C-alpha positions in Angstrom: -25.9 21.1 26.5 -23.4 18.8 28.3 -20.0 18.1 26.8 -19.3 14.3 28.8 -20.1 11.1 26.9 -23.2 9.6 28.7 -23.4 5.7 27.6 -22.7 4.9 24.3 -24.9 2.6 21.6 -23.4 0.9 18.7 -24.7 1.6 15.2 -24.6 -0.8 12.7 -23.6 -0.6 8.9 -23.6 -2.5 5.7 -20.7 -4.3 5.1 -20.1 -1.8 1.9 -21.2 1.1 4.3 -18.3 0.1 7.0 -16.2 0.0 4.2 -16.1 3.2 3.1 -16.4 5.5 6.2 -13.0 3.4 7.3 -11.8 4.4 3.7 -13.2 8.3 4.3 -11.7 8.4 7.6 -8.4 7.0 6.7 -8.4 8.9 3.6 -8.9 12.7 5.3 -9.9 12.0 9.0 -6.9 13.8 10.1 -7.3 16.9 7.7 -11.1 17.1 8.7 -9.8 16.4 12.1 -11.7 13.9 13.3 -9.1 12.1 15.6 -11.6 8.6 15.6 -13.6 6.4 13.1 -16.2 7.2 16.4 -15.6 11.0 16.5 -16.7 11.0 12.7 -19.7 9.2 12.9 -20.5 11.0 15.7 -20.7 14.5 14.2 -22.3 13.0 11.1 -25.0 11.4 13.3 -24.8 15.2 15.0 -25.0 17.1 11.9 -28.3 15.4 10.8 -30.4 15.6 13.9 -29.3 19.1 13.9 -31.1 18.9 9.8 -33.8 16.8 11.6 -35.2 19.5 14.8 -34.8 22.6 12.0 -37.5 20.3 10.0 -39.2 19.0 12.3 -39.3 20.7 16.2 -38.4 24.1 15.3 -35.1 24.1 15.2 -35.2 22.4 19.1 -34.3 19.7 21.0 -36.2 16.7 21.4 -37.4 16.0 24.8 -33.8 12.8 25.7 -34.6 9.9 25.6 -32.9 7.4 28.1 -31.9 4.4 26.5 -33.4 1.2 28.5 -32.1 -2.4 28.2 -32.5 -4.3 25.3 -33.7 -1.6 23.6 -30.7 -0.1 21.2 -29.5 -2.0 18.7 -32.7 -3.2 17.5 -33.9 -1.9 14.2 -37.2 -0.5 13.8 -40.5 -2.1 11.4 -41.0 0.6 9.4 
C-alpha cells in the first residue's frame, strides 16, 4: 500500500462532535503523537476501516473506488 497522500476528501461532523475532536486533539494529541487533527481523524478512520475489513471482507482490502466528480461529501440515503 502506497504511503503517498491521494486527493483528499473532507469528513463532516456535527458541531458538538467537531468540538470534541478538537478538544481531544488539544488534550492528548501530542501525547498520542498526532501532529494534526487531520492525522487524528485519519488514524481513527483507518482503524475502523481495518475492523470493517476483518468483519466483512475476510480481513482483506476491498478494491479501491476512485473519487468521481460530485461524489465526495454527499451523504448516502439509508
